[in-house]
C-alpha positions as CSV (number, residue, x, y, z in Angstrom):
1,M,-10.9,13.0,-18.1
2,G,-8.5,10.4,-17.7
3,N,-5.9,9.3,-19.6
4,D,-7.4,7.6,-23.0
5,A,-4.4,7.0,-24.7
6,R,-3.8,3.2,-25.5
7,T,-0.6,1.7,-24.7
8,P,0.2,-2.0,-26.4
9,D,-0.4,-4.6,-23.6
10,A,2.7,-6.9,-23.4
11,T,0.9,-9.4,-21.4
12,A,-2.1,-10.3,-24.0
13,S,-0.3,-12.7,-25.7
14,V,1.3,-14.7,-22.8
15,D,0.1,-18.1,-22.1
16,F,0.3,-17.6,-18.4
17,E,-0.1,-21.5,-17.5
18,Q,3.2,-22.0,-19.5
19,V,5.0,-19.8,-17.5
20,Q,3.8,-21.2,-14.6
21,S,5.0,-24.6,-15.6
22,T,8.6,-23.7,-16.6
23,E,11.6,-24.7,-14.0
24,R,12.6,-21.2,-13.2
25,F,9.0,-20.3,-12.2
26,Q,8.8,-23.2,-10.0
27,E,12.2,-22.3,-8.3
28,L,10.4,-18.6,-8.1
29,R,7.6,-20.3,-5.8
30,K,9.7,-22.6,-4.2
31,R,12.0,-20.2,-2.7
32,H,9.4,-18.0,-2.0
33,R,7.1,-20.7,0.0
34,S,10.0,-21.9,1.7
35,F,11.0,-18.5,3.4
36,V,7.1,-17.1,3.8
37,F,5.3,-20.2,5.2
38,P,7.8,-21.4,7.8
39,M,8.1,-17.3,8.6
40,A,4.5,-16.8,9.2
41,V,3.9,-20.3,11.1
42,A,6.8,-19.2,13.8
43,F,5.7,-15.5,13.6
44,L,1.8,-16.9,14.5
45,L,3.2,-19.1,17.1
46,W,5.3,-16.0,18.6
47,Y,2.0,-14.1,18.4
48,F,-0.6,-16.4,19.9
49,A,1.8,-17.5,22.8
50,Y,1.9,-13.8,23.8
51,V,-2.2,-13.4,23.9
52,L,-2.0,-17.0,26.0
53,L,0.2,-15.9,28.3
54,A,-1.2,-12.2,28.3
55,D,-4.3,-14.3,29.4
56,Y,-3.7,-16.9,31.1
57,A,-0.2,-16.2,33.1
58,V,-1.2,-12.8,34.9
59,G,1.3,-13.2,37.0
60,F,3.9,-14.0,35.1
61,M,3.0,-10.9,32.3
62,S,3.2,-8.1,35.4
63,T,6.5,-9.6,37.1
64,K,8.0,-6.3,37.8
65,V,11.5,-5.7,35.6
66,W,12.4,-2.3,36.3
67,G,10.3,0.3,37.7
68,N,6.8,0.0,35.8
69,I,8.3,-2.3,33.1
70,N,6.8,-5.7,33.4
71,I,7.2,-8.7,31.4
72,G,4.4,-8.1,29.4
73,L,5.5,-4.8,28.1
74,I,8.6,-6.5,27.0
75,L,7.0,-9.2,25.1
76,G,4.3,-6.7,23.9
77,L,7.1,-4.4,22.4
78,L,9.2,-7.5,20.9
79,Q,6.0,-8.1,18.9
80,F,6.5,-5.0,16.9
81,I,10.2,-5.4,16.9
82,T,10.1,-8.8,15.5
83,T,7.3,-7.6,12.7
84,F,9.6,-5.1,11.5
85,A,12.8,-7.9,11.9
86,I,11.1,-10.2,10.0
87,T,10.0,-7.4,7.1
88,G,13.2,-6.5,6.6
89,W,14.9,-10.0,6.4
90,Y,12.2,-10.8,3.8
91,V,13.4,-7.6,1.7
92,S,16.9,-8.4,2.5
93,Y,15.8,-12.3,1.3
94,S,13.8,-11.3,-1.8
95,N,16.4,-8.7,-3.2
96,R,19.0,-11.7,-3.1
97,R,17.3,-14.8,-4.2
98,L,13.5,-13.6,-5.7
99,D,13.8,-10.9,-7.4
100,P,16.8,-11.9,-9.8
101,I,14.6,-14.9,-11.1
102,A,11.7,-12.5,-11.1
103,A,13.5,-10.2,-13.5
104,E,14.7,-13.2,-15.9
105,I,10.9,-14.1,-16.4
106,R,9.6,-11.1,-16.7
107,N,12.2,-10.0,-19.1
108,E,11.1,-13.3,-20.7
109,I,7.7,-12.4,-20.9
110,E,7.7,-8.7,-21.9
111,G,11.2,-9.0,-24.1
112,H,12.9,-6.0,-23.0
113,E,15.7,-5.8,-20.6
114,F,15.7,-4.2,-17.2
115,D,18.2,-2.1,-15.1
116,K,18.9,-2.8,-11.6
117,D,16.1,-0.6,-10.5
118,G,13.6,-2.2,-12.9
119,N,13.5,0.1,-15.9
120,V,13.0,-0.8,-19.3
121,V,16.7,0.1,-21.1
122,T,15.5,1.2,-24.6
123,G,17.0,0.0,-27.5
124,V,17.4,-3.5,-26.3
125,A,14.3,-5.1,-27.0
126,K,14.0,-8.7,-28.2
């Protein structure tokens, strides 16, 4: 029942407070927060604007654009589109700006070299 094999814990001897105080970790945290917080605020404003328009501007939201398609339906569908767009933008940003620093920090902590897919390169341990 289960895997009883014991694997050495690579993080058992790591002082995480020391890692968090390093310049590289601070840079990683700054880059992450500089993307996530403004984007979260912008999306929440967009979301609440849609909800408020749907509740208090019924005449505007029910304005027909084409056939049975109205402004409320278009803005509702744009909510989904912006969710996927922000997700794609974050993945791209993370791949370019966050992952390289995170890989460096992980390499320092674990003492291994990793390939571009995150797999340990054998025979290159520190």
